C-alpha positions as CSV (number, residue, x, y, z in Angstrom):
1,X,57.6,13.4,55.4
2,X,56.8,10.7,58.0
3,X,60.4,10.5,58.8
4,X,60.4,14.2,59.7
5,X,57.4,13.8,62.0
6,X,59.2,10.9,63.9
7,X,62.4,13.0,64.1
8,X,60.5,15.9,65.4
9,X,59.0,13.8,68.2
10,X,62.4,12.3,69.1
11,X,64.1,15.7,69.0
12,X,61.5,17.7,71.0
13,X,60.9,15.1,73.7
14,X,64.2,13.3,74.0
15,X,67.3,15.3,72.8
16,X,66.6,19.0,72.5
17,X,67.9,21.9,70.3
18,X,70.8,20.1,68.6
19,X,68.5,17.5,67.2
20,X,66.0,20.2,66.0
21,X,68.8,21.8,63.9
22,X,69.5,18.4,62.4
23,X,65.9,17.9,61.7
24,X,65.6,21.3,59.9
25,X,68.6,20.4,57.8
26,X,67.0,17.0,56.8
27,X,63.7,18.8,55.9
28,X,65.6,21.3,53.7
29,X,67.4,18.4,51.9
30,X,64.3,16.5,51.4
31,X,62.4,19.4,49.9
32,X,65.4,20.2,47.7
33,X,65.5,16.6,46.5
34,X,61.7,16.5,45.9
35,X,61.5,19.7,43.9
36,X,64.8,19.5,42.0
37,X,64.7,19.8,38.2
38,X,64.9,16.4,36.6
39,X,68.1,15.7,34.7
40,X,68.0,16.0,30.9
41,X,66.7,12.8,29.3
42,X,68.4,11.4,26.2
43,X,66.0,11.5,23.3
44,X,68.2,10.8,20.3
45,X,67.1,7.6,18.5
46,X,69.6,4.9,17.9
47,X,71.2,4.4,14.4
48,X,70.3,1.1,12.6
49,X,70.9,-0.3,9.2
50,X,70.3,-3.6,7.5
51,X,73.7,-4.9,6.2
52,X,72.4,-8.1,4.5
53,X,70.4,-8.7,2.4
54,X,70.2,-5.5,0.3
55,X,67.0,-3.8,-0.6
56,X,65.2,-5.4,-3.6
57,X,67.5,-8.5,-3.5
58,X,66.2,-11.8,-4.7
59,X,66.8,-14.8,-2.4
60,X,66.3,-18.5,-3.3
61,X,63.1,-20.2,-2.0
62,X,63.6,-22.8,0.8
63,X,67.0,-21.4,1.8
64,X,68.4,-20.0,5.0
65,X,69.1,-16.2,4.8
66,X,71.0,-14.5,7.6
67,X,69.6,-11.1,8.1
68,X,72.4,-9.0,9.5
69,X,71.9,-5.6,11.2
70,X,74.2,-3.0,12.6
71,X,72.8,-0.9,15.4
72,X,74.5,1.6,17.7
73,X,73.8,4.4,20.2
74,X,75.8,6.2,22.8
75,X,73.6,4.8,25.6
76,X,73.9,1.3,24.2
77,X,71.4,-0.9,22.4
78,X,68.8,-2.8,24.5
79,X,67.4,-5.0,21.7
80,X,66.8,-5.2,17.9
81,X,63.4,-6.5,16.8
82,X,63.1,-8.2,13.4
83,X,59.8,-8.3,11.6
84,X,59.4,-10.2,8.3
85,X,56.1,-9.8,6.5
86,X,54.7,-12.0,3.8
87,X,52.2,-14.8,3.8
88,X,52.7,-14.9,7.6
89,X,54.5,-12.4,9.8
90,X,57.6,-13.5,11.8
91,X,58.8,-11.4,14.7
92,X,62.1,-12.1,16.6
93,X,64.1,-10.0,19.1
94,X,67.9,-10.2,19.5
95,X,69.4,-8.7,22.7
96,X,73.1,-9.2,21.9
97,X,75.4,-8.2,19.1
98,X,76.0,-9.2,16.4
99,X,72.3,-8.6,15.7
100,X,71.2,-11.4,13.3
101,X,68.2,-13.5,12.4
102,X,68.3,-16.7,10.3
103,X,65.2,-16.7,8.1
104,X,64.0,-19.8,6.3
105,X,62.5,-18.5,3.1
106,X,59.2,-20.1,2.0
107,X,59.3,-23.0,-0.4
108,X,57.7,-22.5,-3.8
109,X,56.2,-25.3,-5.9
110,X,54.4,-25.3,-9.2
111,X,54.5,-22.4,-11.6
112,X,57.3,-20.2,-10.4
113,X,56.9,-16.5,-9.6
114,X,58.8,-14.2,-7.3
115,X,57.0,-13.2,-4.1
116,X,57.8,-10.0,-2.2
117,X,58.5,-9.8,1.5
118,X,59.4,-6.8,3.7
119,X,62.0,-7.0,6.4
120,X,61.7,-4.3,9.1
121,X,64.1,-3.9,12.0
122,X,63.6,-1.7,15.0
123,X,66.5,-0.8,17.4
124,X,65.8,0.2,21.0
125,X,68.3,2.1,23.0
126,X,68.7,2.0,26.8
127,X,66.4,5.1,27.1
128,X,63.6,3.5,25.1
129,X,64.2,5.5,22.0
130,X,63.6,3.6,18.7
131,X,64.4,3.8,15.1
132,X,63.2,1.5,12.3
133,X,64.3,0.7,8.8
134,X,62.7,-1.5,6.2
135,X,63.8,-3.2,3.0
136,X,62.0,-5.4,0.5
137,X,63.2,-8.7,-0.8
138,X,61.9,-11.2,-3.4
139,X,61.8,-14.9,-2.8
140,X,62.3,-16.6,-6.2
141,X,64.8,-17.4,-8.9
142,X,66.8,-14.4,-10.1
């Protein structure tokens, strides 16, 4: 609106009627821009799946397990966040495909039992929509 006031001053005192028409056109465009209906936002969440390991799989203790995720969306994927819960929680974000995280499973000593962990991944698309999936794995001997 400040621009319009300046243009009004310039038009009235320096140039005349032609500039007044230009100023009226600018004001109409500015009001149209200010009050236009916002474009439709994309609200569809991305698709995401954990490829490896499978739900309820048993993985060896003290090993390196590559968690592989497939995520896609029409707008593109901004990032995939991995969250592994167990004795301590690990969080990692991957910004580029292929979406993977190498997890070092906990060591187990003494009397041997299987210990459960949950792996949750959340995909974020370029509009901020999210979708999460979760699986459970056991660390121990099969």
